[in-house]
C-alpha positions as CSV (number, residue, x, y, z in Angstrom):
1,M,9.5,-57.8,32.8
2,G,9.5,-61.5,33.6
3,K,12.9,-62.8,34.3
4,Q,15.4,-60.4,35.7
5,R,18.0,-59.9,33.0
6,K,21.5,-58.7,33.6
7,L,22.4,-55.6,31.6
8,T,26.1,-55.2,30.7
9,F,27.2,-51.9,29.1
10,V,30.6,-51.9,27.4
11,N,32.5,-48.6,27.0
12,R,36.2,-47.9,27.5
13,F,35.5,-45.2,30.1
14,F,33.1,-44.7,33.0
15,Y,32.9,-42.6,36.1
16,P,35.0,-40.8,37.4
17,D,36.1,-40.2,33.8
18,E,34.4,-37.1,32.2
19,S,34.7,-37.8,28.5
20,A,31.4,-37.5,26.5
21,T,30.6,-41.2,26.2
22,S,31.5,-41.7,29.8
23,Q,29.2,-38.9,31.0
24,M,26.2,-40.3,29.0
25,L,26.7,-43.8,30.4
26,T,27.3,-42.5,33.9
27,D,23.9,-40.7,33.7
28,L,22.0,-43.7,32.2
29,A,23.3,-46.7,34.1
30,P,22.4,-45.5,37.7
31,A,19.1,-44.3,36.4
32,L,18.3,-47.8,35.1
33,V,19.4,-49.3,38.5
34,Q,16.8,-47.0,40.1
35,R,14.2,-48.6,37.8
36,G,14.9,-52.1,39.0
37,F,17.6,-53.3,36.5
38,D,20.7,-55.3,37.4
39,V,23.3,-53.1,35.6
40,R,27.0,-53.9,35.0
41,V,29.6,-51.8,33.2
42,I,32.8,-53.2,31.6
43,C,35.4,-50.5,31.1
44,S,39.1,-49.8,31.3
45,G,41.0,-48.8,34.4
46,Q,42.1,-45.6,32.7
47,L,40.9,-42.0,32.3
48,Y,40.5,-40.5,28.9
49,D,43.2,-37.9,29.6
50,D,45.3,-40.0,31.9
51,P,46.2,-43.5,30.6
52,E,48.3,-44.0,33.8
53,A,45.3,-43.7,36.1
54,R,44.9,-46.7,38.3
55,L,41.2,-47.1,39.1
56,P,39.9,-50.0,41.2
57,T,39.3,-53.2,39.2
58,S,35.9,-53.7,40.7
59,E,33.5,-51.4,42.6
60,V,29.9,-50.5,43.0
61,I,29.0,-46.9,41.9
62,L,25.4,-45.7,42.5
63,G,24.2,-49.3,42.4
64,V,26.1,-50.1,39.2
65,Q,28.6,-53.0,39.3
66,V,31.7,-51.7,37.6
67,H,34.4,-54.1,36.2
68,R,37.6,-52.5,34.9
69,V,39.6,-54.8,32.7
70,G,43.3,-54.5,32.1
71,G,45.2,-53.5,29.0
72,T,48.0,-51.4,27.6
73,R,48.4,-47.8,28.5
74,F,50.0,-46.0,25.6
75,G,47.4,-43.2,25.5
76,R,46.0,-41.1,22.6
77,R,49.1,-39.2,21.5
78,Q,50.4,-41.7,19.0
79,L,48.3,-43.7,16.5
80,L,50.1,-47.0,17.0
81,G,49.9,-46.7,20.8
82,R,46.2,-46.0,20.6
83,A,45.6,-49.0,18.3
84,V,47.5,-51.2,20.7
85,D,45.3,-49.9,23.6
86,Y,42.2,-50.6,21.5
87,F,43.2,-54.2,20.8
88,S,44.2,-54.9,24.3
89,F,40.8,-53.7,25.5
90,Y,39.1,-55.8,22.9
91,A,40.9,-58.9,24.1
92,A,40.3,-58.2,27.8
93,C,36.7,-57.2,27.3
94,G,35.9,-60.2,25.1
95,L,37.3,-62.6,27.7
96,H,35.4,-61.0,30.5
97,L,32.2,-61.2,28.5
98,L,32.7,-64.9,27.8
99,C,33.3,-65.6,31.5
100,T,30.4,-63.6,32.8
101,L,27.5,-63.6,30.3
102,S,24.6,-65.9,30.8
103,P,22.0,-66.9,28.2
104,G,19.4,-64.2,27.9
105,D,21.6,-61.4,29.3
106,I,21.6,-58.1,27.4
107,V,24.9,-56.6,26.3
108,I,24.8,-52.9,25.3
109,A,27.9,-51.9,23.2
110,K,28.8,-48.3,22.8
111,T,31.3,-47.0,20.3
112,D,34.5,-46.4,22.3
113,P,36.7,-48.0,21.3
114,P,35.6,-48.2,17.6
115,L,34.3,-51.5,16.4
116,V,33.8,-52.9,19.9
117,S,30.4,-54.0,18.7
118,V,32.1,-56.8,16.8
119,I,33.7,-58.2,20.0
120,C,30.4,-57.9,21.8
121,A,28.5,-59.6,19.0
122,L,30.8,-62.6,19.0
123,A,30.6,-62.9,22.8
124,A,26.8,-62.5,22.8
125,K,26.4,-65.1,20.0
126,W,28.7,-67.6,21.8
127,R,26.9,-67.1,25.2
128,H,23.4,-66.8,23.7
129,A,23.0,-63.3,25.0
130,I,21.1,-60.4,23.4
131,L,23.1,-57.6,21.8
132,I,22.1,-53.9,21.6
133,N,24.4,-51.4,19.9
134,W,24.4,-47.8,21.1
135,Q,25.8,-45.8,18.2
136,Q,27.4,-42.5,19.4
137,D,29.1,-42.2,16.0
138,V,29.8,-44.4,12.9
139,F,33.3,-45.6,12.5
140,P,35.4,-46.1,10.3
141,E,33.3,-43.7,8.1
142,V,34.1,-40.7,10.4
143,A,37.8,-41.3,10.1
144,S,37.5,-41.7,6.3
145,V,35.6,-38.5,5.9
146,L,38.2,-36.6,8.0
147,G,41.1,-38.1,6.0
148,A,42.3,-39.8,9.2
149,N,41.7,-43.4,8.4
150,P,45.1,-45.2,8.6
151,L,43.7,-48.6,7.5
152,P,44.8,-50.1,4.2
153,I,41.8,-50.4,1.8
154,V,41.6,-54.2,2.1
155,L,41.6,-54.1,5.9
156,D,39.1,-51.3,6.0
157,A,36.7,-53.3,3.8
158,I,37.1,-56.3,6.0
159,L,36.4,-54.3,9.2
160,R,33.4,-52.6,7.7
161,R,31.9,-56.0,6.8
162,A,32.5,-57.2,10.3
163,R,31.0,-54.0,11.8
164,N,27.9,-54.4,9.5
165,W,27.5,-58.0,10.6
166,S,27.6,-56.9,14.3
167,L,24.9,-54.3,13.5
168,R,22.7,-56.8,11.6
169,T,23.1,-59.5,14.3
170,A,22.0,-57.1,17.1
171,R,18.5,-57.2,18.3
172,M,18.5,-53.3,18.2
173,N,20.8,-50.5,17.1
174,V,20.1,-47.3,18.9
175,A,21.0,-44.2,16.8
176,I,21.2,-40.8,18.5
177,G,19.6,-38.9,15.6
178,G,17.3,-39.4,12.6
179,R,20.0,-38.8,10.0
180,M,22.1,-41.5,11.7
181,R,19.3,-43.9,11.5
182,E,18.9,-43.2,7.8
183,Y,22.5,-43.8,7.2
184,L,22.5,-47.1,9.1
185,E,19.5,-48.2,6.9
186,T,21.8,-47.8,3.8
187,L,24.1,-50.4,5.3
188,G,21.3,-53.0,5.1
189,I,20.2,-52.8,8.7
190,P,16.5,-53.6,8.8
191,G,14.1,-50.9,10.2
192,T,13.0,-53.4,12.8
193,G,16.6,-53.3,14.2
194,L,16.8,-49.6,14.4
195,C,15.5,-46.9,16.8
196,V,16.4,-43.4,17.8
197,I,17.1,-42.3,21.4
198,E,18.7,-38.9,21.4
199,N,21.3,-37.8,23.9
200,W,20.4,-35.4,26.6
201,A,21.4,-32.8,29.1
202,D,20.9,-32.4,32.9
203,A,17.9,-30.2,33.1
204,L,18.3,-29.7,36.8
205,G,22.1,-29.3,36.9
206,V,22.1,-26.7,34.1
207,M,19.4,-24.1,34.6
208,P,18.8,-20.9,32.6
209,R,20.1,-17.8,34.2
210,P,20.7,-14.3,32.9
211,P,24.2,-13.6,31.6
212,S,24.8,-11.0,34.3
213,A,24.4,-13.8,36.9
214,S,27.3,-15.8,35.6
215,A,30.3,-15.6,37.9
216,L,32.6,-16.5,35.1
217,R,31.3,-13.7,32.9
218,R,31.9,-11.2,35.8
219,R,35.3,-12.6,36.5
220,L,36.4,-12.1,32.9
221,G,35.0,-8.6,32.7
222,L,32.5,-9.4,30.0
223,I,29.3,-8.1,31.7
224,D,28.8,-5.3,29.2
225,R,29.8,-7.2,26.1
226,F,27.8,-9.4,23.7
227,V,29.4,-12.8,24.2
228,V,29.5,-15.5,21.5
229,G,30.3,-18.8,23.2
230,Y,31.8,-22.1,22.2
231,S,31.9,-24.8,24.9
232,G,33.4,-28.3,24.6
233,N,35.5,-30.3,22.2
234,L,36.9,-28.6,19.1
235,G,37.9,-31.7,17.2
236,R,38.5,-32.8,13.6
237,A,34.7,-33.0,13.1
238,H,34.3,-29.3,13.8
239,E,35.6,-26.1,12.2
240,F,36.6,-22.7,13.5
241,D,37.3,-20.7,10.4
242,T,33.8,-19.2,10.3
243,M,34.0,-18.0,13.9
244,L,37.6,-16.7,13.3
245,A,36.5,-14.7,10.2
246,A,33.6,-13.3,12.1
247,A,35.8,-12.3,15.1
248,E,38.2,-10.6,12.6
249,A,35.3,-8.7,10.9
250,L,34.1,-7.5,14.3
251,R,37.5,-6.6,15.7
252,D,36.8,-2.9,15.7
253,V,33.4,-3.4,17.4
254,P,34.2,-3.5,21.1
255,E,30.8,-4.8,22.2
256,F,31.5,-8.3,20.8
257,A,33.6,-10.9,22.6
258,F,34.1,-14.6,21.7
259,L,34.5,-17.0,24.7
260,I,36.0,-20.3,23.7
261,I,36.0,-23.0,26.4
262,G,37.4,-26.5,26.0
263,D,40.0,-28.4,24.1
264,G,40.4,-30.7,21.2
265,A,42.6,-31.5,18.1
266,K,41.8,-28.1,16.5
267,M,42.0,-25.9,19.5
268,P,45.8,-25.2,19.3
269,A,45.3,-24.0,15.6
270,F,42.4,-21.8,16.6
271,K,44.5,-20.2,19.4
272,Q,47.4,-19.7,17.1
273,A,45.3,-18.1,14.3
274,A,43.6,-15.7,16.8
275,A,46.9,-14.7,18.2
276,A,48.4,-14.2,14.8
277,R,45.6,-11.8,14.0
278,C,45.9,-10.1,17.4
279,L,42.2,-10.8,18.1
280,T,42.0,-9.7,21.7
281,S,38.2,-10.1,21.7
282,V,38.7,-13.9,21.5
283,V,39.2,-15.4,25.0
284,F,40.3,-19.0,25.5
285,L,39.7,-21.1,28.6
286,P,40.3,-24.8,29.4
287,Y,37.5,-27.2,30.2
288,Q,35.5,-26.1,33.3
289,A,34.4,-28.5,36.0
290,R,31.2,-30.3,35.2
291,E,29.6,-28.9,38.4
292,S,30.2,-25.3,37.0
293,L,28.8,-26.1,33.5
294,G,25.6,-24.1,34.2
295,D,27.6,-21.0,35.1
296,S,30.0,-21.3,32.2
297,L,27.2,-21.8,29.6
298,S,25.4,-18.9,31.0
299,A,28.4,-16.6,30.5
300,A,27.6,-16.3,26.8
301,D,24.6,-14.7,25.1
302,L,24.5,-17.5,22.5
303,H,26.5,-20.6,21.7
304,V,28.0,-22.0,18.5
305,V,27.8,-25.6,17.4
306,S,29.6,-26.8,14.3
307,L,29.8,-30.0,12.3
308,Q,31.6,-30.7,9.0
309,P,28.8,-31.2,6.5
310,A,30.2,-34.5,5.3
311,L,29.7,-35.9,8.8
312,E,25.9,-35.5,8.8
313,G,24.4,-38.8,9.7
314,L,27.7,-40.0,11.4
315,I,27.8,-37.7,14.4
316,V,25.4,-35.6,16.4
317,P,27.3,-33.0,18.5
318,S,26.3,-33.6,22.2
319,K,27.1,-30.0,23.2
320,F,23.8,-29.0,21.6
321,Y,21.8,-30.3,24.5
322,G,23.7,-28.4,27.2
323,I,23.1,-25.2,25.3
324,L,19.4,-25.9,25.2
325,A,19.5,-26.6,29.0
326,A,21.1,-23.3,29.6
327,G,18.4,-21.5,27.7
328,R,20.7,-20.0,25.1
329,P,20.2,-19.6,21.3
330,V,22.0,-22.1,19.2
331,V,24.0,-20.9,16.1
332,F,24.6,-24.1,14.1
333,I,27.4,-23.8,11.5
334,G,27.5,-26.6,9.0
335,D,25.0,-28.2,6.6
336,T,21.9,-25.9,6.7
337,E,19.8,-29.0,5.8
338,G,21.5,-31.1,8.5
339,E,19.9,-32.6,11.6
340,L,20.6,-29.8,14.1
341,A,19.9,-27.2,11.5
342,R,16.4,-28.6,10.9
343,I,15.8,-28.7,14.7
344,V,16.8,-25.1,15.4
345,R,14.7,-23.9,12.5
346,A,11.7,-26.0,13.3
347,D,11.7,-25.0,17.0
348,A,12.9,-21.4,16.4
349,C,15.6,-21.8,19.0
350,G,18.5,-20.6,16.9
351,I,20.1,-20.0,13.5
352,A,21.6,-22.3,10.9
353,I,24.5,-20.9,8.9
354,K,26.3,-22.5,6.0
355,Q,29.9,-23.4,6.9
356,G,32.2,-20.6,5.7
357,D,29.5,-17.9,5.5
358,S,31.1,-15.5,8.0
359,T,29.2,-12.6,6.4
360,E,25.9,-14.1,7.3
361,F,27.2,-15.0,10.8
362,V,28.3,-11.4,11.4
363,R,24.9,-10.1,10.1
364,Q,23.0,-12.4,12.5
365,L,25.3,-11.4,15.5
366,R,24.6,-7.8,14.9
367,R,20.9,-8.4,14.6
368,L,20.9,-10.3,17.9
369,R,23.0,-7.7,19.6
370,D,20.8,-4.8,18.4
371,D,17.6,-6.6,19.5
372,T,18.3,-8.7,22.5
373,S,14.6,-9.7,22.8
374,I,15.1,-12.0,19.8
375,G,17.9,-14.0,21.6
376,V,15.9,-14.1,24.8
377,E,12.9,-15.6,23.0
378,M,15.1,-18.1,21.2
379,G,16.7,-19.1,24.5
380,E,13.3,-19.6,26.1
381,R,12.2,-21.9,23.2
382,A,15.6,-23.7,23.5
383,R,14.9,-24.5,27.2
384,Q,11.3,-25.6,26.4
385,L,12.6,-27.9,23.7
386,L,15.0,-29.5,26.1
387,V,12.3,-30.0,28.8
388,E,9.9,-31.5,26.2
389,K,12.3,-33.9,24.4
390,Y,15.9,-34.1,25.6
391,T,16.0,-34.6,29.3
392,L,17.7,-37.6,31.0
393,S,14.3,-38.8,32.3
394,A,12.8,-38.8,28.8
395,S,15.7,-40.8,27.5
396,V,15.7,-43.2,30.4
397,C,12.0,-43.9,29.8
398,K,12.8,-44.8,26.1
399,W,15.7,-47.0,27.2
400,E,13.5,-48.7,29.8
401,A,10.7,-49.4,27.3
402,L,13.3,-50.8,24.8
403,L,15.0,-53.0,27.4
404,R,11.7,-54.4,28.7
405,E,10.4,-55.0,25.2
406,V,13.6,-56.9,24.3
407,S,13.4,-58.9,27.5
408,E,9.8,-59.9,27.1
409,E,10.5,-61.2,23.5
410,V,12.7,-63.9,24.9
411,D,10.7,-64.8,28.1
């Protein structure tokens, strides 16, 4: 790379926050520093689950220069307060970019808060910088599909046009899956402005281990059970009815247990439904510390990933990669022709089940319980797939190649 170009990532959260977008950025940014890049991050001074957190306005973390801008602190509980937080971040972030960007700098906009790419595109255009959008999801389409889009039709249309402009004006839009790239093409984004760099998991921090080696499994008294796991966010994009129906169908088969770890918008309803049915085989735990993720993922014999079929192309569940790292079979519940369904079939590392087909889910669970060698082989292929395609180092190499290519174009 000729001239040293400053990279500025924009995302509402960064280390020590542990939300999904923050974790991805916290992995990538220091890795790019190690490869010789000058990396900055613009984020808020809050934590995802604690709007009252008061983090330093400026500090250096693993070589990354972190700048935390001010803003309101209403939090996520109420829609209006969340919207005000978004707009205050837009304003503070935009001002900071206008004051700090230089011609030729590269701005990488993530998707938290939604539509922040518009602010970054305006600042980049004004300061003659280069824009790259890193699409973790596609908003407002996700909200519309889920019936949670509060915007009036006219305002929604205006914001979509602004969002599409920010995607077209970018030098590159990084999608995290092939189906997402296909969807972005339907918005009129040229193929030359699109690429795919998948998310990843920590191949060293999460290592395969037998279920009997899991301290969590032993502590819960599940050593002799066949454990079906779900780990992470259970939000509006996911569903639990298929798992719930399977647990109910297997309630008189004591070998089976369902271990549900995490939180999310739908988790309270899942807990209430399981309690109402007296399903003692379903165990709920809160999020576990990131450093114990390898142990908690190893507590299950297989893991479930779900996605509402209508959201294919708009979201790729990031929990998929941690399951691969742990060397566990993946049971994908959703569109059987969707992105993850295709992967688990092509690489024989799991099973794809149509959303709502609890009968097939139960049949597959019995099969894997009766012949544990099938699950072991699936888990081995899952780990192999991660090592071959979805490690942090593989994604960093793709990011480095993209950033150097973009830099050389304007040298």
